[in-house]
Backbone as ProteinMPNN parsed JSONL, in Angstrom:
{"seq_chain_A": "MPELVSEKIVRARKAHQCRTCNQMAVMPGQEYTRSTYVFDGRIYDWVMCADCRACASFVFSWCSYDGDGIGEDQYDEWAYDTGWEADSDPATQSDEQKAAISYLVRSRKMVAGHAWVGVAGHPDDLECTHREDGTDATYCGGDERDHLWSTR", "coords_chain_A": {"N_chain_A": [[-80.044, -291.045, -59.016], [-80.766, -294.396, -58.298], [-84.016, -295.558, -57.477], [-85.342, -297.697, -55.162], [-88.033, -299.796, -55.699], [-89.253, -302.237, -55.121], [-88.282, -305.213, -53.361], [-87.631, -308.591, -53.261], [-87.327, -311.983, -52.161], [-87.359, -314.701, -54.188], [-88.413, -317.88, -55.583], [-86.938, -319.547, -58.219], [-88.46, -320.319, -61.346], [-87.412, -320.789, -63.737], [-84.161, -320.735, -65.325], [-81.966, -318.036, -64.483], [-79.934, -315.22, -65.262], [-77.517, -313.862, -63.196], [-77.282, -310.478, -62.443], [-75.135, -309.368, -61.264], [-72.769, -311.068, -61.07], [-72.855, -311.93, -63.633], [-73.369, -314.561, -64.499], [-75.072, -317.625, -65.311], [-76.393, -318.171, -62.745], [-78.596, -318.727, -61.263], [-80.663, -321.303, -60.842], [-83.536, -323.342, -61.768], [-85.78, -323.722, -59.06], [-84.084, -322.709, -57.131], [-83.553, -320.107, -54.69], [-83.535, -316.573, -55.156], [-82.701, -313.054, -55.287], [-84.868, -310.54, -56.309], [-84.943, -307.343, -57.371], [-86.663, -304.317, -57.929], [-86.207, -301.351, -59.623], [-86.342, -297.764, -60.188], [-84.917, -295.608, -62.442], [-83.757, -292.696, -63.902], [-86.304, -292.278, -65.009], [-86.949, -294.767, -65.996], [-87.97, -298.146, -65.48], [-86.564, -301.026, -64.007], [-85.522, -304.447, -63.478], [-83.409, -306.088, -61.156], [-81.666, -308.933, -60.949], [-80.308, -311.105, -58.599], [-78.072, -313.577, -57.606], [-77.98, -315.92, -54.834], [-75.386, -316.188, -53.758], [-74.036, -313.826, -54.571], [-75.662, -312.02, -53.285], [-74.986, -312.577, -50.668], [-72.512, -311.376, -50.548], [-73.078, -308.711, -50.678], [-73.316, -306.928, -48.4], [-70.656, -306.648, -47.63], [-69.578, -305.402, -49.902], [-71.049, -302.992, -50.019], [-70.178, -301.782, -47.627], [-67.436, -301.568, -48.158], [-67.256, -299.779, -50.336], [-68.286, -297.426, -49.389], [-71.105, -296.668, -49.729], [-72.982, -294.343, -51.523], [-75.493, -293.934, -52.488], [-75.709, -293.925, -55.237], [-75.951, -296.307, -56.525], [-74.864, -299.678, -56.933], [-72.955, -301.851, -58.821], [-71.75, -304.404, -61.079], [-69.105, -303.5, -61.565], [-68.278, -302.319, -59.125], [-68.445, -304.537, -57.448], [-66.474, -306.142, -58.642], [-64.134, -304.552, -58.217], [-64.077, -304.482, -55.391], [-63.792, -307.248, -54.853], [-61.318, -307.916, -56.099], [-59.649, -306.217, -54.647], [-60.003, -307.143, -52.028], [-59.904, -310.006, -52.036], [-57.616, -310.749, -53.438], [-55.244, -310.589, -51.995], [-55.516, -312.519, -50.118], [-54.628, -315.254, -48.004], [-53.583, -318.552, -49.008], [-54.565, -320.552, -47.424], [-57.621, -321.53, -46.303], [-58.357, -321.516, -43.605], [-57.15, -319.334, -42.459], [-58.302, -317.2, -43.668], [-60.482, -314.372, -43.727], [-64.077, -314.015, -43.359], [-64.945, -312.183, -45.231], [-62.836, -312.219, -47.115], [-63.086, -314.86, -48.041], [-65.616, -314.676, -49.236], [-65.024, -312.828, -51.267], [-63.129, -314.218, -52.846], [-64.723, -316.371, -53.645], [-66.589, -314.967, -55.211], [-64.903, -313.974, -57.295], [-64.048, -316.382, -58.503], [-66.519, -317.53, -59.214], [-67.51, -315.619, -61.006], [-65.789, -315.977, -63.015], [-63.364, -314.611, -63.084], [-61.14, -315.348, -61.875], [-59.011, -318.105, -61.866], [-59.325, -321.173, -60.336], [-59.143, -323.881, -60.411], [-56.764, -325.157, -61.108], [-53.159, -324.975, -60.924], [-51.11, -322.335, -62.252], [-49.441, -322.942, -65.297], [-46.567, -322.378, -66.896], [-45.268, -321.388, -70.183], [-43.096, -323.598, -71.626], [-39.679, -322.876, -71.698], [-40.097, -320.205, -72.194], [-40.062, -317.884, -70.185], [-41.059, -315.294, -70.032], [-43.568, -315.321, -71.101], [-46.872, -315.097, -70.197], [-49.022, -316.787, -70.499], [-51.13, -319.505, -69.612], [-50.497, -322.936, -69.917], [-51.87, -325.155, -69.137], [-53.681, -328.183, -69.512], [-56.618, -329.713, -68.982], [-57.441, -332.374, -69.616], [-55.286, -333.132, -71.064], [-55.536, -332.547, -73.742], [-55.951, -330.222, -76.526], [-58.537, -329.305, -76.397], [-59.2, -328.666, -73.813], [-57.533, -326.6, -73.138], [-56.135, -324.055, -71.157], [-55.069, -321.235, -71.309], [-55.273, -318.877, -69.9], [-54.236, -315.825, -68.254], [-51.344, -315.444, -66.139], [-51.738, -313.869, -63.82], [-54.415, -314.219, -63.314], [-54.775, -316.592, -62.072], [-55.482, -318.293, -59.149], [-53.548, -317.706, -56.361], [-51.079, -317.793, -57.782], [-47.627, -317.403, -58.724], [-47.43, -314.738, -59.23]], "CA_chain_A": [[-79.91, -292.096, -58.034], [-81.822, -295.387, -58.452], [-84.981, -295.648, -56.383], [-85.824, -299.064, -54.964], [-89.487, -299.888, -55.666], [-89.55, -303.45, -54.353], [-87.226, -306.214, -53.299], [-88.164, -309.816, -52.674], [-86.632, -313.237, -52.415], [-88.3, -315.577, -54.895], [-87.918, -319.172, -56.031], [-86.885, -319.528, -59.687], [-89.155, -321.328, -62.144], [-86.515, -321.011, -64.881], [-82.804, -320.239, -65.072], [-81.784, -316.592, -64.617], [-78.564, -314.724, -65.189], [-77.284, -312.898, -62.128], [-76.81, -309.22, -63.018], [-73.922, -308.958, -60.568], [-71.623, -311.858, -61.52], [-73.101, -312.215, -65.054], [-73.379, -315.993, -64.762], [-76.371, -318.28, -65.149], [-76.167, -318.649, -61.387], [-79.872, -319.035, -60.626], [-81.271, -322.446, -61.512], [-84.909, -323.6, -61.31], [-85.911, -324.236, -57.707], [-83.229, -321.963, -56.206], [-84.011, -318.78, -54.313], [-82.704, -315.46, -55.565], [-83.281, -311.753, -54.961], [-85.322, -309.727, -57.449], [-85.18, -305.964, -56.942], [-87.193, -303.458, -58.982], [-85.732, -299.976, -59.438], [-86.646, -296.722, -61.161], [-83.745, -294.757, -62.636], [-83.924, -291.831, -65.079], [-87.635, -292.473, -65.572], [-87.135, -296.139, -66.491], [-88.073, -299.171, -64.454], [-85.834, -302.239, -64.377], [-85.328, -305.457, -62.445], [-82.04, -306.535, -60.906], [-81.677, -310.3, -60.443], [-79.043, -311.371, -57.92], [-77.995, -314.921, -57.035], [-77.803, -315.95, -53.38], [-73.971, -315.984, -53.421], [-73.731, -312.404, -54.705], [-76.405, -311.349, -52.218], [-74.209, -312.762, -49.442], [-71.377, -310.449, -50.616], [-73.558, -307.334, -50.797], [-72.995, -306.074, -47.243], [-69.217, -306.355, -47.694], [-69.348, -304.448, -50.994], [-71.605, -301.703, -49.613], [-69.278, -301.224, -46.613], [-66.142, -301.286, -48.775], [-67.27, -298.633, -51.252], [-68.941, -296.273, -48.761], [-72.288, -296.447, -50.569], [-73.483, -292.971, -51.488], [-76.824, -293.88, -53.069], [-75.689, -293.914, -56.703], [-76.097, -297.658, -57.051], [-73.68, -300.527, -56.943], [-73.09, -302.854, -59.862], [-70.675, -305.359, -61.288], [-67.789, -302.857, -61.446], [-67.936, -302.169, -57.713], [-68.2, -305.889, -56.937], [-65.161, -306.549, -59.151], [-63.087, -303.811, -57.514], [-64.039, -304.982, -54.01], [-63.286, -308.618, -54.825], [-59.882, -307.886, -56.372], [-58.984, -305.54, -53.538], [-60.116, -307.933, -50.796], [-59.562, -311.412, -52.193], [-56.343, -311.015, -54.099], [-54.165, -310.709, -51.015], [-55.864, -313.55, -49.133], [-53.739, -316.399, -47.856], [-54.138, -319.732, -49.676], [-55.157, -321.436, -46.419], [-58.938, -321.015, -45.924], [-58.477, -321.364, -42.154], [-56.639, -318.016, -42.065], [-59.021, -316.174, -44.419], [-61.671, -313.798, -43.094], [-65.313, -314.294, -44.101], [-64.974, -311.277, -46.374], [-61.897, -312.73, -48.113], [-63.705, -316.055, -48.628], [-66.688, -314.213, -50.123], [-64.393, -312.188, -52.425], [-62.555, -315.278, -53.683], [-65.859, -317.077, -54.226], [-67.127, -314.112, -56.27], [-63.967, -313.957, -58.426], [-64.081, -317.686, -59.172], [-67.861, -317.689, -59.793], [-67.664, -314.72, -62.153], [-64.732, -316.392, -63.945], [-62.289, -313.622, -63.131], [-60.001, -315.985, -61.23], [-58.96, -319.543, -62.107], [-58.984, -321.853, -59.081], [-59.138, -325.322, -60.602], [-55.417, -325.687, -61.311], [-52.067, -324.01, -60.796], [-50.631, -321.787, -63.512], [-48.344, -323.694, -65.919], [-45.971, -321.487, -67.883], [-44.832, -321.899, -71.477], [-41.742, -324.138, -71.483], [-38.634, -322.152, -72.403], [-40.482, -318.807, -72.409], [-40.466, -317.373, -68.871], [-41.73, -314.0, -70.153], [-44.925, -315.553, -71.606], [-47.75, -315.277, -69.047], [-50.148, -317.65, -70.841], [-51.145, -320.806, -68.943], [-50.581, -324.035, -70.877], [-52.529, -326.309, -68.504], [-54.737, -328.88, -70.264], [-57.297, -330.553, -67.993], [-57.38, -333.79, -70.005], [-54.118, -333.334, -71.907], [-55.813, -332.197, -75.135], [-56.177, -328.797, -76.782], [-59.935, -328.97, -76.112], [-59.294, -328.131, -72.453], [-56.407, -325.681, -72.966], [-56.535, -322.92, -70.324], [-54.759, -319.995, -72.01], [-55.453, -317.713, -69.03], [-53.076, -315.058, -67.817], [-50.828, -315.884, -64.845], [-52.316, -313.106, -62.701], [-55.79, -314.647, -63.096], [-54.783, -317.878, -61.386], [-55.488, -318.159, -57.705], [-52.28, -317.945, -55.678], [-49.939, -318.066, -58.646], [-46.421, -316.736, -58.214], [-47.496, -313.367, -59.704]], "C_chain_A": [[-81.067, -293.069, -58.237], [-82.734, -295.408, -57.219], [-85.506, -297.076, -56.314], [-87.336, -299.048, -54.824], [-89.91, -301.107, -54.855], [-88.351, -304.385, -54.389], [-87.819, -307.438, -52.625], [-87.273, -310.993, -53.025], [-87.657, -314.188, -52.996], [-87.615, -316.878, -55.289], [-88.026, -319.202, -57.559], [-87.705, -320.661, -60.304], [-88.359, -321.668, -63.397], [-85.144, -320.459, -64.509], [-82.752, -318.73, -65.309], [-80.302, -316.265, -64.553], [-78.486, -313.691, -64.072], [-76.707, -311.633, -62.76], [-75.521, -308.741, -62.367], [-72.711, -309.724, -61.073], [-71.739, -312.263, -62.995], [-73.011, -313.69, -65.424], [-74.807, -316.507, -64.663], [-76.324, -318.968, -63.789], [-77.447, -319.006, -60.655], [-80.542, -320.128, -61.443], [-82.69, -322.674, -60.98], [-84.918, -324.253, -59.927], [-85.065, -323.497, -56.682], [-83.852, -320.607, -55.881], [-83.009, -317.736, -54.786], [-83.412, -314.164, -55.198], [-83.643, -311.031, -56.252], [-85.682, -308.35, -56.907], [-85.666, -305.17, -58.143], [-86.816, -302.02, -58.646], [-86.313, -299.057, -60.503], [-85.412, -295.829, -61.221], [-83.91, -293.995, -63.939], [-85.257, -292.084, -65.78], [-87.911, -293.863, -66.115], [-87.171, -297.107, -65.327], [-87.292, -300.399, -64.922], [-85.726, -303.162, -63.176], [-83.858, -305.824, -62.359], [-82.137, -307.902, -60.258], [-80.31, -310.59, -59.84], [-79.086, -312.764, -57.293], [-77.712, -314.84, -55.535], [-76.35, -315.687, -52.974], [-73.575, -314.507, -53.527], [-74.452, -311.601, -53.626], [-75.636, -311.439, -50.893], [-73.006, -311.812, -49.395], [-71.807, -308.993, -50.484], [-73.166, -306.448, -49.619], [-71.51, -305.713, -47.217], [-68.935, -305.277, -48.737], [-69.847, -303.063, -50.596], [-70.707, -301.027, -48.575], [-67.967, -300.766, -47.241], [-66.171, -299.992, -49.584], [-67.966, -297.409, -50.668], [-70.13, -295.812, -49.597], [-72.853, -295.047, -50.403], [-74.849, -292.817, -52.15], [-76.862, -293.903, -54.58], [-75.859, -295.295, -57.324], [-74.775, -298.394, -57.07], [-73.915, -301.623, -57.962], [-71.872, -303.742, -59.952], [-69.295, -304.722, -61.1], [-67.351, -302.718, -59.994], [-67.673, -303.524, -57.068], [-66.815, -306.367, -57.371], [-64.034, -305.868, -58.384], [-62.942, -304.302, -56.079], [-63.381, -306.361, -53.952], [-61.789, -308.666, -55.104], [-59.128, -307.284, -55.191], [-58.938, -306.419, -52.287], [-59.582, -309.354, -50.946], [-58.176, -311.701, -52.72], [-55.201, -311.239, -53.124], [-54.429, -311.789, -49.976], [-54.839, -314.675, -49.147], [-54.384, -317.607, -48.53], [-54.79, -320.714, -48.705], [-56.5, -320.861, -45.971], [-59.103, -320.796, -44.42], [-58.013, -319.985, -41.689], [-57.351, -316.877, -42.787], [-60.211, -315.664, -43.612], [-62.897, -314.186, -43.924], [-65.397, -313.418, -45.346], [-64.023, -311.749, -47.47], [-62.456, -313.974, -48.799], [-64.801, -315.667, -49.609], [-66.108, -313.595, -51.397], [-63.814, -313.228, -53.381], [-63.665, -316.05, -54.381], [-66.458, -316.274, -55.385], [-66.214, -314.129, -57.497], [-63.976, -315.265, -59.2], [-65.42, -317.86, -59.889], [-68.039, -316.823, -61.038], [-66.571, -314.926, -63.201], [-63.658, -315.329, -64.153], [-61.032, -314.154, -62.45], [-60.103, -317.488, -61.469], [-58.518, -320.226, -60.818], [-58.815, -323.354, -59.256], [-57.768, -325.956, -60.79], [-54.394, -324.572, -61.122], [-51.646, -323.538, -62.187], [-49.442, -322.587, -64.006], [-47.797, -322.835, -67.048], [-45.578, -322.19, -69.168], [-43.375, -322.331, -71.346], [-40.754, -323.336, -72.331], [-38.941, -320.687, -72.65], [-40.974, -318.203, -71.095], [-41.192, -316.031, -68.927], [-43.166, -314.129, -70.658], [-45.829, -315.9, -70.429], [-48.942, -316.194, -69.31], [-50.025, -319.013, -70.154], [-51.339, -321.92, -69.975], [-51.223, -325.291, -70.286], [-53.626, -326.86, -69.417], [-55.348, -329.898, -69.31], [-57.193, -332.035, -68.334], [-56.218, -334.081, -70.954], [-54.331, -332.977, -73.369], [-56.017, -330.695, -75.278], [-57.609, -328.372, -76.48], [-60.101, -328.344, -74.727], [-58.129, -327.208, -72.116], [-56.867, -324.445, -72.195], [-56.314, -321.591, -71.055], [-54.901, -318.736, -71.174], [-54.142, -317.061, -68.646], [-52.635, -315.523, -66.427], [-51.509, -315.162, -63.687], [-53.759, -313.501, -62.389], [-55.895, -315.977, -62.37], [-54.628, -317.673, -59.887], [-54.146, -318.591, -57.123], [-51.158, -318.419, -56.605], [-48.734, -317.348, -58.047], [-46.382, -315.263, -58.572], [-46.447, -312.51, -59.103]], "O_chain_A": [[-82.219, -292.647, -58.339], [-82.276, -295.292, -56.083], [-86.047, -297.597, -57.289], [-87.874, -298.375, -53.944], [-90.806, -301.029, -54.014], [-87.53, -304.354, -55.306], [-88.429, -307.343, -51.56], [-86.57, -310.998, -54.036], [-88.692, -314.455, -52.386], [-86.388, -316.961, -55.324], [-89.084, -318.914, -58.117], [-87.653, -321.804, -59.849], [-88.592, -322.693, -64.037], [-84.996, -319.79, -63.486], [-83.405, -318.21, -66.214], [-79.524, -316.942, -63.881], [-79.292, -312.762, -64.012], [-75.748, -311.707, -63.528], [-74.883, -307.812, -62.861], [-71.719, -309.111, -61.467], [-70.82, -312.872, -63.543], [-72.619, -314.028, -66.541], [-75.651, -315.896, -64.008], [-76.227, -320.192, -63.7], [-77.397, -319.533, -59.544], [-80.939, -319.911, -62.588], [-83.012, -322.248, -59.87], [-84.176, -325.198, -59.659], [-85.297, -323.637, -55.481], [-84.582, -320.035, -56.69], [-81.802, -317.977, -54.816], [-84.59, -314.176, -54.839], [-82.828, -310.923, -57.169], [-86.597, -308.204, -56.097], [-85.147, -305.326, -59.249], [-87.068, -301.535, -57.543], [-86.722, -299.504, -61.575], [-84.922, -295.355, -60.196], [-84.177, -294.6, -64.977], [-85.322, -292.101, -67.009], [-88.995, -294.117, -66.641], [-86.492, -296.915, -64.318], [-87.353, -300.767, -66.095], [-85.822, -302.735, -62.025], [-83.154, -305.863, -63.368], [-82.635, -308.025, -59.139], [-79.28, -310.358, -60.473], [-80.01, -313.094, -56.549], [-77.258, -313.811, -55.036], [-76.102, -315.035, -51.96], [-72.858, -313.996, -52.667], [-73.916, -310.618, -53.114], [-75.636, -310.498, -50.1], [-72.531, -311.478, -48.309], [-70.976, -308.129, -50.204], [-72.724, -305.318, -49.828], [-71.145, -304.603, -46.829], [-68.157, -304.355, -48.495], [-69.152, -302.069, -50.808], [-70.498, -299.816, -48.642], [-67.447, -299.704, -46.899], [-65.23, -299.199, -49.53], [-68.211, -296.443, -51.391], [-70.145, -294.691, -50.106], [-73.164, -294.615, -49.293], [-75.316, -291.696, -52.352], [-77.947, -293.901, -55.162], [-75.904, -295.417, -58.548], [-73.709, -297.794, -57.206], [-74.97, -302.257, -57.96], [-71.067, -303.822, -59.024], [-68.405, -305.352, -60.528], [-66.192, -302.968, -59.665], [-66.778, -303.649, -56.232], [-66.069, -306.929, -56.569], [-63.089, -306.526, -57.949], [-61.828, -304.515, -55.599], [-62.521, -306.612, -53.108], [-61.06, -309.382, -54.419], [-58.082, -307.795, -54.79], [-57.936, -306.431, -51.572], [-58.878, -309.846, -50.064], [-57.622, -312.774, -52.479], [-54.284, -312.008, -53.411], [-53.639, -311.956, -49.046], [-54.262, -314.997, -50.186], [-55.61, -317.68, -48.615], [-55.5, -321.622, -49.137], [-56.53, -319.814, -45.325], [-59.913, -319.966, -44.007], [-58.439, -319.515, -40.634], [-57.042, -315.709, -42.549], [-60.865, -316.428, -42.902], [-62.762, -314.635, -45.063], [-65.868, -313.862, -46.393], [-64.374, -311.685, -48.648], [-62.315, -314.125, -50.013], [-64.911, -316.252, -50.686], [-66.639, -313.811, -52.486], [-63.993, -313.123, -54.594], [-63.565, -316.35, -55.571], [-66.796, -316.841, -56.423], [-66.695, -314.282, -58.62], [-63.919, -315.255, -60.43], [-65.454, -318.289, -61.043], [-68.653, -317.255, -62.014], [-66.448, -314.15, -64.148], [-63.119, -315.171, -65.249], [-59.991, -313.498, -62.446], [-61.171, -318.074, -61.291], [-57.465, -319.903, -60.268], [-58.382, -324.033, -58.325], [-57.625, -327.17, -60.647], [-54.725, -323.387, -61.156], [-51.81, -324.257, -63.173], [-48.531, -322.886, -63.234], [-48.483, -322.592, -68.041], [-45.556, -323.419, -69.242], [-42.515, -321.522, -70.994], [-40.964, -323.141, -73.528], [-38.131, -319.985, -73.255], [-42.179, -318.03, -70.91], [-41.873, -315.662, -67.97], [-43.908, -313.148, -70.648], [-45.587, -316.887, -69.734], [-49.79, -316.363, -68.434], [-48.945, -319.602, -70.121], [-52.243, -321.849, -70.808], [-51.129, -326.37, -70.87], [-54.394, -326.106, -70.014], [-54.675, -330.835, -68.879], [-56.897, -332.858, -67.469], [-56.168, -335.144, -71.574], [-53.4, -333.091, -74.167], [-56.228, -329.986, -74.295], [-57.867, -327.179, -76.323], [-61.038, -327.579, -74.498], [-57.775, -327.05, -70.948], [-57.885, -323.848, -72.544], [-57.278, -320.9, -71.382], [-54.676, -317.635, -71.677], [-53.078, -317.677, -68.71], [-53.467, -315.949, -65.626], [-51.825, -315.786, -62.674], [-54.277, -313.162, -61.324], [-57.0, -316.438, -62.084], [-53.736, -316.956, -59.434], [-53.676, -319.702, -57.367], [-50.391, -319.321, -56.265], [-48.831, -316.754, -56.973], [-45.403, -314.586, -58.257], [-46.373, -311.32, -59.407]]}, "name": "protein", "num_of_chains": 1, "seq": "MPELVSEKIVRARKAHQCRTCNQMAVMPGQEYTRSTYVFDGRIYDWVMCADCRACASFVFSWCSYDGDGIGEDQYDEWAYDTGWEADSDPATQSDEQKAAISYLVRSRKMVAGHAWVGVAGHPDDLECTHREDGTDATYCGGDERDHLWSTR"}
């Protein structure tokens, strides 16, 4: 079981990758959480962006935290379980559903910028053919199930 040595909220002097959503989510000047742990005789730091920190209480409650540590896998499972069934209208979403959707979009596990566009004449092909600017440079290629509120 990981042992927490210290935890503090600090202001970034350089960009950091969040260990939870695996994105360069901490930019210079932003506050983030830095936790130091000891596990199996090794010491390590866990950097967490403010958005992932805001989800932490939901994740800990969802997975019935038993002291073994919570990482990206548990965040992913919670977010898919909680956010996937959310209504497309933010006014009807709970705070937890909003946090889950935000996590999925931020960690690039859910596409929210456009609706899924199927392959013309191939209804069995789940690849999205959306092109942001009409060129192959912005071709999506994502799976239908990864698009927010697709017809899945």
